[in-house]
Z-matrix of the N, CA and C atoms (Angstrom, degrees):
N
C 1 1.443
C 2 1.521 1 111.69
N 3 1.272 2 118.12 1 -15.85
C 4 1.472 3 121.28 2 179.78
C 5 1.514 4 114.95 3 82.88
N 6 1.358 5 117.76 4 21.70
C 7 1.412 6 122.70 5 179.51
C 8 1.540 7 109.95 6 -121.33
N 9 1.323 8 115.83 7 154.17
C 10 1.444 9 118.36 8 179.93
C 11 1.540 10 112.12 9 -74.72
N 12 1.320 11 114.84 10 164.42
C 13 1.501 12 119.17 11 178.73
C 14 1.502 13 109.30 12 -64.23
N 15 1.336 14 118.88 13 -38.86
C 16 1.444 15 123.64 14 179.37
C 17 1.548 16 109.24 15 -57.14
N 18 1.344 17 117.35 16 -43.43
C 19 1.446 18 122.85 17 -175.31
C 20 1.561 19 107.28 18 -70.41
N 21 1.322 20 116.72 19 -35.81
C 22 1.474 21 116.55 20 177.74
C 23 1.545 22 112.94 21 -63.88
N 24 1.363 23 116.30 22 -37.98
C 25 1.459 24 119.19 23 174.35
C 26 1.528 25 112.41 24 -64.11
N 27 1.364 26 114.52 25 -38.84
C 28 1.456 27 118.20 26 178.26
C 29 1.533 28 109.22 27 -62.74
N 30 1.338 29 118.06 28 -44.84
C 31 1.434 30 120.89 29 179.78
C 32 1.530 31 110.27 30 -62.84
N 33 1.297 32 118.89 31 -38.48
C 34 1.460 33 121.32 32 -178.25
C 35 1.527 34 109.16 33 -68.21
N 36 1.287 35 119.45 34 -38.39
C 37 1.483 36 121.88 35 177.60
C 38 1.516 37 110.23 36 -65.90
N 39 1.355 38 116.81 37 -44.57
C 40 1.476 39 118.78 38 176.48
C 41 1.503 40 113.71 39 -61.13
N 42 1.338 41 116.95 40 -38.33
C 43 1.444 42 123.14 41 177.68
C 44 1.510 43 109.78 42 -62.06
N 45 1.285 44 115.25 43 -46.32
C 46 1.509 45 121.04 44 -179.65
C 47 1.566 46 109.80 45 -60.78
N 48 1.345 47 116.55 46 -48.21
C 49 1.487 48 121.29 47 -174.83
C 50 1.511 49 114.23 48 -73.72
N 51 1.385 50 114.94 49 -44.80
C 52 1.479 51 117.15 50 -171.10
C 53 1.545 52 113.88 51 -114.66
N 54 1.283 53 116.84 52 -2.68
C 55 1.452 54 118.16 53 -178.66
C 56 1.567 55 109.03 54 81.96
N 57 1.355 56 114.89 55 -163.16
C 58 1.476 57 119.66 56 -178.26
C 59 1.539 58 113.16 57 -54.97
N 60 1.332 59 118.86 58 -31.03
C 61 1.467 60 121.69 59 -178.17
C 62 1.535 61 110.90 60 -65.76
N 63 1.330 62 115.72 61 -23.72
C 64 1.447 63 122.89 62 177.14
C 65 1.490 64 114.47 63 -61.74
N 66 1.388 65 116.15 64 -24.23
C 67 1.468 66 122.51 65 -177.15
C 68 1.544 67 112.38 66 -82.84
N 69 1.367 68 116.77 67 -15.69
C 70 1.438 69 121.27 68 -178.16
C 71 1.537 70 108.71 69 -82.44
N 72 1.311 71 117.11 70 136.11
C 73 1.459 72 120.77 71 179.21
C 74 1.513 73 111.96 72 -59.54
N 75 1.343 74 114.77 73 140.18
C 76 1.473 75 118.33 74 178.69
C 77 1.523 76 110.37 75 -77.97
N 78 1.339 77 120.64 76 -5.65
C 79 1.445 78 121.74 77 179.39
C 80 1.518 79 113.73 78 -93.32
N 81 1.306 80 117.20 79 0.85
C 82 1.449 81 121.45 80 176.35
C 83 1.490 82 110.91 81 -61.23
N 84 1.341 83 118.52 82 122.86
C 85 1.478 84 122.16 83 179.10
C 86 1.525 85 111.69 84 91.78
N 87 1.312 86 118.18 85 -18.00
C 88 1.428 87 120.15 86 -177.55
C 89 1.548 88 110.31 87 -79.53
N 90 1.321 89 120.61 88 153.38
C 91 1.444 90 121.77 89 177.43
C 92 1.535 91 111.79 90 -65.09
N 93 1.307 92 116.80 91 152.12
C 94 1.435 93 123.01 92 -177.50
C 95 1.527 94 110.16 93 -69.67
N 96 1.308 95 116.10 94 149.53
C 97 1.448 96 121.80 95 176.37
C 98 1.560 97 111.26 96 -75.24
N 99 1.332 98 116.22 97 -12.98
C 100 1.486 99 121.49 98 -174.87
C 101 1.512 100 113.20 99 -104.04
N 102 1.340 101 117.46 100 19.02
C 103 1.454 102 122.36 101 179.40
C 104 1.517 103 109.89 102 -72.56
N 105 1.360 104 115.35 103 146.88
C 106 1.430 105 118.57 104 174.18
C 107 1.505 106 109.84 105 -78.79
N 108 1.310 107 118.40 106 150.82
C 109 1.428 108 125.73 107 176.38
C 110 1.575 109 108.80 108 -58.97
N 111 1.316 110 114.56 109 128.91
C 112 1.483 111 120.16 110 -176.26
C 113 1.580 112 110.04 111 -58.17
N 114 1.316 113 115.49 112 -38.26
C 115 1.462 114 118.23 113 179.44
C 116 1.519 115 113.50 114 -61.63
N 117 1.375 116 114.63 115 -43.44
C 118 1.412 117 118.74 116 178.38
C 119 1.528 118 113.19 117 -66.16
N 120 1.345 119 115.95 118 -36.60
C 121 1.477 120 119.30 119 177.12
C 122 1.571 121 109.25 120 -63.97
N 123 1.286 122 116.74 121 -41.73
C 124 1.492 123 121.50 122 -177.42
C 125 1.541 124 108.10 123 -66.21
N 126 1.308 125 118.70 124 -42.82
C 127 1.449 126 121.92 125 176.83
C 128 1.538 127 111.43 126 -60.39
N 129 1.297 128 116.80 127 -44.62
C 130 1.504 129 120.25 128 178.90
C 131 1.483 130 108.90 129 -63.49
N 132 1.335 131 121.13 130 -44.34
C 133 1.429 132 122.99 131 -177.31
C 134 1.556 133 109.92 132 -64.57
N 135 1.366 134 117.17 133 -38.55
C 136 1.440 135 119.59 134 178.09
C 137 1.494 136 111.16 135 -65.41
N 138 1.364 137 115.10 136 -34.55
C 139 1.453 138 120.45 137 178.37
C 140 1.551 139 111.85 138 -61.46
N 141 1.334 140 113.44 139 -41.21
C 142 1.543 141 117.34 140 179.93
C 143 1.495 142 113.05 141 -74.59
N 144 1.339 143 119.63 142 -15.94
C 145 1.446 144 120.40 143 179.35
C 146 1.549 145 112.41 144 -78.91
N 147 1.292 146 114.79 145 -17.05
C 148 1.522 147 119.23 146 176.01
C 149 1.477 148 108.80 147 -68.35
N 150 1.356 149 119.64 148 133.67
C 151 1.469 150 122.81 149 -176.47
C 152 1.526 151 112.71 150 -61.78
N 153 1.333 152 120.35 151 -31.45
C 154 1.460 153 120.05 152 -175.16
C 155 1.524 154 112.18 153 -76.07
N 156 1.346 155 115.07 154 -10.23
C 157 1.485 156 119.04 155 179.17
C 158 1.563 157 112.47 156 -106.72
N 159 1.303 158 117.38 157 4.84
C 160 1.410 159 121.65 158 -172.18
C 161 1.499 160 116.65 159 -66.68
N 162 1.351 161 116.08 160 -28.54
C 163 1.460 162 117.71 161 -179.10
C 164 1.545 163 114.18 162 -105.25
N 165 1.296 164 117.12 163 21.07
C 166 1.429 165 122.61 164 175.52
C 167 1.482 166 110.62 165 -73.20
N 168 1.306 167 118.09 166 145.46
C 169 1.412 168 124.92 167 168.80
C 170 1.542 169 107.89 168 -87.68
N 171 1.345 170 115.37 169 168.56
C 172 1.490 171 118.17 170 -178.92
C 173 1.527 172 115.55 171 -55.15
N 174 1.327 173 116.47 172 -41.36
C 175 1.467 174 118.76 173 -174.63
C 176 1.561 175 110.03 174 -68.21
N 177 1.302 176 115.00 175 -47.02
C 178 1.483 177 117.58 176 179.52
C 179 1.510 178 110.27 177 -66.97
N 180 1.294 179 120.26 178 -41.14
C 181 1.465 180 123.55 179 176.89
C 182 1.538 181 109.34 180 -59.32
N 183 1.322 182 118.85 181 -42.38
C 184 1.435 183 121.94 182 179.27
C 185 1.549 184 110.80 183 -60.17
N 186 1.376 185 114.92 184 -46.63
C 187 1.434 186 120.06 185 -177.76
C 188 1.566 187 109.66 186 -59.04
N 189 1.364 188 115.65 187 -47.12
C 190 1.480 189 119.61 188 -179.51
C 191 1.533 190 109.81 189 -62.19
N 192 1.349 191 118.11 190 -46.10
C 193 1.461 192 120.00 191 -178.71
C 194 1.528 193 110.81 192 -59.31
N 195 1.338 194 117.01 193 -40.76
C 196 1.466 195 117.67 194 -177.10
C 197 1.510 196 111.51 195 -73.27
N 198 1.382 197 115.74 196 -42.20
C 199 1.482 198 119.59 197 -176.71
C 200 1.517 199 112.01 198 -75.71
N 201 1.309 200 117.24 199 -51.99
C 202 1.482 201 121.16 200 -171.16
C 203 1.546 202 111.84 201 -80.69
N 204 1.368 203 115.16 202 -44.61
C 205 1.474 204 117.14 203 -174.77
C 206 1.514 205 113.31 204 -95.01
N 207 1.361 206 116.63 205 -9.64
C 208 1.439 207 119.15 206 179.47
C 209 1.515 208 115.28 207 68.53
N 210 1.327 209 115.71 208 18.66
C 211 1.499 210 119.39 209 177.68
C 212 1.531 211 111.54 210 -74.20
N 213 1.270 212 115.52 211 142.82
C 214 1.482 213 117.86 212 172.03
C 215 1.536 214 106.92 213 -104.48
N 216 1.324 215 114.42 214 85.34
C 217 1.451 216 122.69 215 -176.33
C 218 1.524 217 108.00 216 -128.52
N 219 1.266 218 115.39 217 143.21
C 220 1.494 219 120.55 218 -177.68
C 221 1.469 220 111.21 219 -78.89
N 222 1.315 221 118.49 220 158.31
C 223 1.430 222 124.02 221 177.54
C 224 1.547 223 111.25 222 -65.23
N 225 1.343 224 116.49 223 -36.99
C 226 1.460 225 117.49 224 178.09
C 227 1.522 226 110.71 225 -69.82
N 228 1.305 227 119.86 226 -30.15
C 229 1.473 228 122.68 227 174.66
C 230 1.535 229 110.92 228 -64.66
N 231 1.322 230 114.63 229 -44.59
C 232 1.480 231 121.02 230 178.95
C 233 1.550 232 107.38 231 -61.37
N 234 1.285 233 118.24 232 -47.12
C 235 1.462 234 121.71 233 178.81
C 236 1.476 235 112.15 234 -58.50
N 237 1.355 236 118.55 235 -44.54
C 238 1.427 237 125.40 236 177.71
C 239 1.551 238 111.62 237 -58.32
N 240 1.310 239 117.03 238 -46.43
C 241 1.479 240 122.05 239 179.29
C 242 1.545 241 108.56 240 -62.12
N 243 1.335 242 114.36 241 -47.00
C 244 1.503 243 116.98 242 -178.40
C 245 1.511 244 111.38 243 -63.05
N 246 1.249 245 119.24 244 -38.94
C 247 1.523 246 121.38 245 176.18
C 248 1.518 247 110.84 246 -65.71
N 249 1.338 248 115.28 247 -44.71
C 250 1.480 249 119.38 248 -177.17
C 251 1.553 250 110.85 249 -60.94
N 252 1.324 251 117.42 250 -36.46
C 253 1.476 252 122.19 251 -177.05
C 254 1.550 253 111.13 252 -96.78
N 255 1.355 254 116.06 253 10.30
C 256 1.445 255 121.42 254 176.70
C 257 1.535 256 113.34 255 58.85
N 258 1.259 257 115.87 256 33.60
C 259 1.479 258 123.39 257 177.07
C 260 1.496 259 111.23 258 -85.63
N 261 1.306 260 113.59 259 -31.03
C 262 1.499 261 123.33 260 -175.76
C 263 1.514 262 110.49 261 -140.97
N 264 1.315 263 116.95 262 136.71
C 265 1.492 264 121.04 263 178.85
C 266 1.529 265 106.09 264 -110.22
N 267 1.287 266 116.16 265 130.49
C 268 1.442 267 119.80 266 176.91
C 269 1.496 268 109.75 267 -70.22
N 270 1.353 269 115.17 268 150.31
C 271 1.457 270 119.66 269 -179.56
C 272 1.536 271 110.87 270 -66.60
N 273 1.313 272 117.40 271 137.99
C 274 1.415 273 120.69 272 176.99
C 275 1.523 274 108.55 273 -72.52
N 276 1.312 275 119.44 274 139.40
C 277 1.462 276 117.38 275 176.08
C 278 1.501 277 111.38 276 -63.99
N 279 1.334 278 115.43 277 145.61
C 280 1.464 279 120.49 278 -178.86
C 281 1.525 280 108.13 279 -67.01
N 282 1.329 281 112.49 280 140.99
C 283 1.436 282 117.92 281 175.64
C 284 1.487 283 110.00 282 -76.60
N 285 1.291 284 116.08 283 133.01
C 286 1.481 285 122.68 284 176.32
C 287 1.502 286 108.46 285 -75.96
N 288 1.351 287 117.05 286 119.21
C 289 1.424 288 119.80 287 178.18
C 290 1.566 289 107.86 288 -82.47
N 291 1.296 290 113.79 289 126.83
C 292 1.457 291 118.72 290 -179.42
C 293 1.515 292 108.85 291 -101.31
N 294 1.288 293 116.46 292 120.35
C 295 1.433 294 120.95 293 177.97
C 296 1.529 295 108.84 294 -106.78
N 297 1.325 296 116.70 295 103.90
C 298 1.467 297 116.64 296 -175.52
C 299 1.542 298 109.74 297 -71.45
N 300 1.315 299 116.02 298 147.48
C 301 1.424 300 120.12 299 178.75
C 302 1.530 301 110.55 300 -65.78
N 303 1.350 302 114.49 301 143.46
C 304 1.423 303 120.37 302 176.37
C 305 1.530 304 110.76 303 -71.30
N 306 1.294 305 117.00 304 138.04
C 307 1.482 306 119.96 305 175.84
C 308 1.510 307 107.49 306 -69.06
N 309 1.315 308 115.44 307 142.31
C 310 1.453 309 118.86 308 175.70
C 311 1.471 310 109.27 309 -70.35
N 312 1.324 311 116.35 310 157.35
C 313 1.480 312 121.28 311 176.94
C 314 1.494 313 110.43 312 -67.38
N 315 1.313 314 116.97 313 153.42
C 316 1.466 315 121.50 314 -171.06
C 317 1.542 316 109.16 315 -80.35
N 318 1.326 317 118.53 316 -36.75
C 319 1.469 318 120.16 317 -173.28
C 320 1.542 319 111.99 318 -122.34
N 321 1.293 320 114.37 319 150.85
C 322 1.468 321 119.83 320 176.07
C 323 1.526 322 110.29 321 -61.11
N 324 1.336 323 116.09 322 135.81
C 325 1.410 324 120.69 323 177.88
C 326 1.494 325 117.11 324 95.74
N 327 1.332 326 116.01 325 -10.75
C 328 1.488 327 120.06 326 178.56
C 329 1.500 328 112.08 327 -68.24
N 330 1.337 329 117.27 328 -39.04
C 331 1.466 330 122.35 329 179.94
C 332 1.573 331 108.78 330 -143.13
N 333 1.276 332 113.52 331 126.56
C 334 1.505 333 119.41 332 173.24
C 335 1.532 334 106.02 333 -115.94
N 336 1.314 335 114.88 334 128.36
C 337 1.509 336 121.27 335 176.79
C 338 1.446 337 110.36 336 -101.75
N 339 1.360 338 114.01 337 146.29
C 340 1.475 339 122.01 338 -176.80
C 341 1.558 340 106.71 339 -119.55
N 342 1.297 341 116.99 340 133.22
C 343 1.444 342 121.52 341 176.29
C 344 1.488 343 109.96 342 -145.30
N 345 1.381 344 114.01 343 150.38
C 346 1.424 345 119.31 344 177.94
C 347 1.512 346 110.21 345 -122.85
N 348 1.364 347 117.55 346 150.78
C 349 1.423 348 119.97 347 -177.75
C 350 1.562 349 108.80 348 -144.75
N 351 1.346 350 116.26 349 116.97
C 352 1.447 351 119.01 350 179.16
C 353 1.533 352 106.39 351 -89.50
N 354 1.369 353 116.38 352 132.50
C 355 1.433 354 121.17 353 -172.40
C 356 1.549 355 109.59 354 -163.94
N 357 1.310 356 117.99 355 163.01
C 358 1.453 357 121.16 356 173.81
C 359 1.528 358 106.24 357 -86.56
N 360 1.353 359 114.97 358 74.90
C 361 1.450 360 120.38 359 -173.12
C 362 1.506 361 113.77 360 -65.30
N 363 1.313 362 119.00 361 -23.69
C 364 1.474 363 122.17 362 -177.46
C 365 1.484 364 112.84 363 -102.84
N 366 1.312 365 116.44 364 10.40
C 367 1.509 366 122.67 365 173.78
C 368 1.537 367 112.74 366 52.02
N 369 1.351 368 113.48 367 46.71
C 370 1.445 369 117.03 368 175.23
C 371 1.522 370 114.31 369 86.68
N 372 1.331 371 118.60 370 -9.95
C 373 1.459 372 122.08 371 -179.69
C 374 1.510 373 108.59 372 -85.45
N 375 1.334 374 120.56 373 -3.49
C 376 1.437 375 122.89 374 -178.77
C 377 1.591 376 106.13 375 -159.87
N 378 1.275 377 113.03 376 176.39
C 379 1.467 378 116.34 377 -177.75
C 380 1.536 379 111.06 378 -73.58
N 381 1.362 380 116.79 379 156.81
C 382 1.437 381 121.61 380 174.18
C 383 1.554 382 107.81 381 -64.64
N 384 1.330 383 112.94 382 143.88
C 385 1.452 384 115.78 383 -178.80
C 386 1.507 385 108.97 384 -153.70
N 387 1.355 386 114.32 385 174.41
C 388 1.458 387 120.98 386 -179.35
C 389 1.491 388 109.39 387 -110.65
N 390 1.335 389 114.71 388 141.35
C 391 1.492 390 120.75 389 176.66
C 392 1.526 391 105.81 390 -109.75
N 393 1.321 392 113.72 391 122.26
C 394 1.493 393 120.33 392 173.70
C 395 1.515 394 108.53 393 -98.22
N 396 1.317 395 118.29 394 129.09
C 397 1.414 396 123.31 395 -173.18
C 398 1.497 397 110.48 396 -126.72
N 399 1.323 398 119.23 397 137.55
C 400 1.430 399 126.82 398 173.79
C 401 1.501 400 107.37 399 -108.52
N 402 1.370 401 116.81 400 119.75
C 403 1.482 402 120.46 401 -174.80
C 404 1.497 403 108.79 402 -122.84
N 405 1.365 404 115.46 403 130.51
C 406 1.478 405 119.90 404 176.50
C 407 1.514 406 107.73 405 -74.66
N 408 1.349 407 115.01 406 133.59
C 409 1.465 408 121.49 407 -176.70
C 410 1.504 409 112.73 408 -69.69
N 411 1.305 410 118.96 409 -39.94
C 412 1.461 411 120.58 410 -174.37
C 413 1.539 412 111.59 411 -74.26
N 414 1.318 413 117.42 412 -35.19
C 415 1.480 414 117.93 413 -173.88
C 416 1.486 415 113.61 414 -114.63
N 417 1.332 416 119.14 415 -6.59
C 418 1.453 417 123.95 416 -175.37
C 419 1.526 418 111.88 417 63.29
N 420 1.331 419 119.11 418 18.28
C 421 1.405 420 123.40 419 -177.63
C 422 1.547 421 108.60 420 -75.44
N 423 1.333 422 118.36 421 138.53
C 424 1.476 423 122.40 422 178.30
C 425 1.529 424 105.08 423 -81.12
N 426 1.307 425 115.89 424 112.83
C 427 1.491 426 120.63 425 -176.11
C 428 1.475 427 112.11 426 -86.46
N 429 1.308 428 118.86 427 -33.86
C 430 1.458 429 121.45 428 -175.38
C 431 1.525 430 109.32 429 -159.27
N 432 1.312 431 118.74 430 135.72
C 433 1.463 432 122.66 431 177.72
C 434 1.517 433 109.06 432 -130.66
N 435 1.306 434 117.52 433 142.28
C 436 1.475 435 118.82 434 -179.94
C 437 1.523 436 106.91 435 -154.68
N 438 1.384 437 114.05 436 132.98
C 439 1.481 438 121.64 437 175.78
C 440 1.542 439 109.64 438 -90.33
N 441 1.335 440 113.12 439 141.23
C 442 1.510 441 121.81 440 176.76
C 443 1.484 442 108.68 441 -138.24
N 444 1.339 443 114.92 442 157.76
C 445 1.435 444 119.19 443 178.16
C 446 1.525 445 113.23 444 -60.32
N 447 1.363 446 116.64 445 -37.92
C 448 1.434 447 120.63 446 -179.65
C 449 1.503 448 108.83 447 -148.03
N 450 1.314 449 116.74 448 167.14
C 451 1.456 450 120.37 449 -179.86
C 452 1.549 451 105.93 450 -97.72
N 453 1.319 452 116.54 451 105.53
C 454 1.458 453 122.49 452 -179.11
C 455 1.502 454 109.05 453 -144.11
N 456 1.343 455 113.87 454 168.14
C 457 1.439 456 121.74 455 -174.82
C 458 1.536 457 112.13 456 -59.62
N 459 1.315 458 119.31 457 -40.16
C 460 1.455 459 120.63 458 -177.12
C 461 1.524 460 111.56 459 -68.07
N 462 1.343 461 114.52 460 -36.88
C 463 1.492 462 115.97 461 176.62
C 464 1.534 463 112.44 462 -70.10
N 465 1.319 464 114.90 463 -32.07
C 466 1.482 465 116.16 464 173.59
C 467 1.525 466 111.22 465 -65.95
N 468 1.307 467 117.02 466 -38.86
C 469 1.460 468 119.07 467 175.60
C 470 1.536 469 113.46 468 -62.45
N 471 1.348 470 112.95 469 -40.80
C 472 1.509 471 118.26 470 178.03
C 473 1.496 472 111.23 471 -65.10
N 474 1.333 473 115.76 472 -44.02
C 475 1.495 474 118.51 473 -178.08
C 476 1.549 475 111.09 474 -67.29
N 477 1.360 476 114.77 475 -35.19
C 478 1.452 477 117.53 476 179.44
C 479 1.501 478 112.42 477 -69.73
N 480 1.376 479 116.09 478 -37.53
C 481 1.467 480 120.67 479 174.75
C 482 1.532 481 111.73 480 -59.02
N 483 1.377 482 114.43 481 -47.39
C 484 1.489 483 118.60 482 177.67
C 485 1.550 484 110.69 483 -62.34
N 486 1.326 485 118.41 484 -39.36
C 487 1.496 486 121.71 485 -179.87
C 488 1.498 487 109.43 486 -63.71
N 489 1.292 488 118.88 487 -45.29
C 490 1.451 489 121.54 488 -179.66
C 491 1.504 490 110.30 489 -65.37
N 492 1.303 491 121.78 490 -44.24
C 493 1.494 492 123.90 491 174.68
C 494 1.494 493 111.04 492 -57.97
N 495 1.317 494 117.88 493 -40.36
C 496 1.455 495 122.69 494 -177.16
C 497 1.550 496 110.48 495 -67.48
N 498 1.328 497 115.15 496 -40.94
C 499 1.476 498 118.87 497 179.68
C 500 1.536 499 110.89 498 -72.58
N 501 1.274 500 119.43 499 -34.25
C 502 1.444 501 122.21 500 175.09
C 503 1.571 502 107.52 501 -65.57
N 504 1.298 503 116.20 502 -46.21
C 505 1.489 504 117.70 503 -178.06
C 506 1.539 505 111.74 504 -63.45
N 507 1.350 506 116.25 505 -28.84
C 508 1.522 507 119.25 506 179.11
C 509 1.514 508 110.21 507 -82.77
N 510 1.354 509 117.55 508 -7.72
C 511 1.472 510 118.72 509 177.78
C 512 1.537 511 111.22 510 82.90
N 513 1.350 512 117.83 511 19.77
C 514 1.456 513 117.49 512 178.62
C 515 1.483 514 110.34 513 -75.51
N 516 1.317 515 117.31 514 140.95
C 517 1.458 516 121.74 515 -179.12
C 518 1.552 517 109.32 516 -103.98
N 519 1.395 518 114.56 517 49.53
C 520 1.428 519 120.33 518 179.07
C 521 1.504 520 114.20 519 -78.23
N 522 1.318 521 118.09 520 -12.18
C 523 1.510 522 120.40 521 -178.81
C 524 1.493 523 111.49 522 -85.16
């Protein structure tokens, strides 16, 4: 039940003495212990009715109330009062944009993706270089791989030329 053993005994004693009504909290209908002082709320509301304070945000309004009026009121209380009296509107949470994943192509050859990756491919036994890779979207098959000194436009052109010649030689009808 999420209550301590001591509280269970307290509930049992109340049930024995008062019946089922003894299980209901005595604080039901009573004012909260965490209410702001009515006088402070009235002073804060009067502060916001002045035209020179009408465009204040909660933080600036809180600073003025504490410094000028000497009120001991929290920033969240100031914000609550401003929202209640429609002086300030809280920011709406940003909508999360959902980008659904693209469906893979149904058949091999419909879409070939090209990517390059610069890396120390030979683990210090050779120079750093870039690997250009052609990957079929439907099957994830590596269609063509080629190492180049760097990843640049001319090397992409060269790799694409080799890839096209390779596909033609294989008799692929991807064109």
